N, C-alpha and C positions, 0 to 999 in steps of 0.2 A: 261163760262159766266163771265163777268167782275164784280168785286165787286163794291160797291158804292164808296168806297174810291178812287179806280182807276179812275172811271168816274168823280168824283169831282176834282181830280188832273188834268184831261184832260180839264175840264171846267175852273178851277180857278188857276191852277198852284200849285207848292209846296209851303209850308209856308217858310218864310225866315229862313235861318239856323242860329243857335246861334254860331256855331263853323265852320267857313268856312274851307274847305279842298281843297287840290290839287287833282283833279280827272282826270283820263285818260279815255276817251271813245274810244273804238276800233271799227271802222266801221262807214262810213258816209252814210249808207242807211237811210231809214225812221226812224227806231228804234234808231239808233245812233244819228241822228240829233235831234230828239225829246228829247232823254235822255240828250244830251249836252245842249240843250236849257233850259230844266226844271232845271237842276242842276245849270246852270249859272245864271238864273233869281232868283234862291233861294239864291244866294250869294257865291256859290263855285267857285273856279278857275278851269276852265275846259280846257283841251287840247284834241282836237279831232284828231285821227289818222285814215287815210284812205289809203289803199294800191294802189288804182288806181289814175288816174290824174283828177278825177272829183267826186263830191258828188252825191248822189241819189241812189246808189245801183242798184237794178233791175229796178228802174224807170229811164228811159232815153228817154227824148223827143228830137227829132232832128228837128231843125228849119232850113230849107233850105234858101239860100240867096234869092230865088224868092218868098218866102212867105209860101210855103206849110209846114205843120207840120206832122210828123209821129212819132209813138211810136216804139222805138227799144227795149224796155224792157217790163216792165209790161204794157199791153195795157189798162187795166181797173182795177179799185179798187171797187169791189162790196160792197158799204158802208152798205148795208143791212146785210151783213155777217161780217163786221168788225166795230163793234159798237164803239170801242175805237178810231179808225182812223176817223170814221164819226164824233165823238164828237169833235176831234181836228179841223177837216176841217170846219165843220158847225158852232159849238158853239164858239170855242176858237178863231179861226182865221177869221171866216166869209168869207171863200174863195168861189168864185162862182163854181158851179158844172155843168158840161156839161154831158148830158146823152150820154152813149156809144152807137153808132149806130152799130148794129150787122150786118146789111146787106144793101147794096146799089147796085142796079142793074147796075148803071153806073160806078162801080169800074173797073178800068183798071188792067188787069192781064198780066204780062210779064213772059212767061215760055217757055223753049226750043227755045228761039229766036223768039217767036211769041207773038204779042200783040193782046189782045182781051178784049171785055167788059164782065163782069161777068153776064150779063142779062140772059143768057141761060146756066145754069150749066150742063144740060144733053148733051150739045154739046161739053163739055170740052174735053173728050177723043179724039174725031175726030179733034177738033180745034188744039189741042196741040200735035198731032201725038202720042198719047198713044196707045199701043197695048193691048186692053182689049177685053174680050169675049162679045158676044151679051148680055148675061145675066147681065153682069156688066154695060153695057152701059145705061140701063134703071134706074139705081139707082141714 
């Protein structure tokens, strides 16, 4: 569980520092970005180092030229389980939240060179030419 001081920092930020320091933050994922932001806003000189060619860590949203969006990294962030992250997203930054849709029968699946809709999961083994026993087909 997060302590009160940590949640207050997420809501209000760190206090201004009396002695600014040069600080290196290693990693441009969510934790590294928030750390760099908080230290910078409090007055420190921050340099962020990231090994890959983009920021975001495991969170990687792909926006296709034709407009569709897909998650290639973390698909969802269950904010009811990540109180500190929820505090930053909702209280501090006021970002809009979109509910994660767990199932959509119209989802298109492409597997083994075959395209089908997800509307009938029990037909998947036959549809995609999987060799499964009769006992497995009913699951």
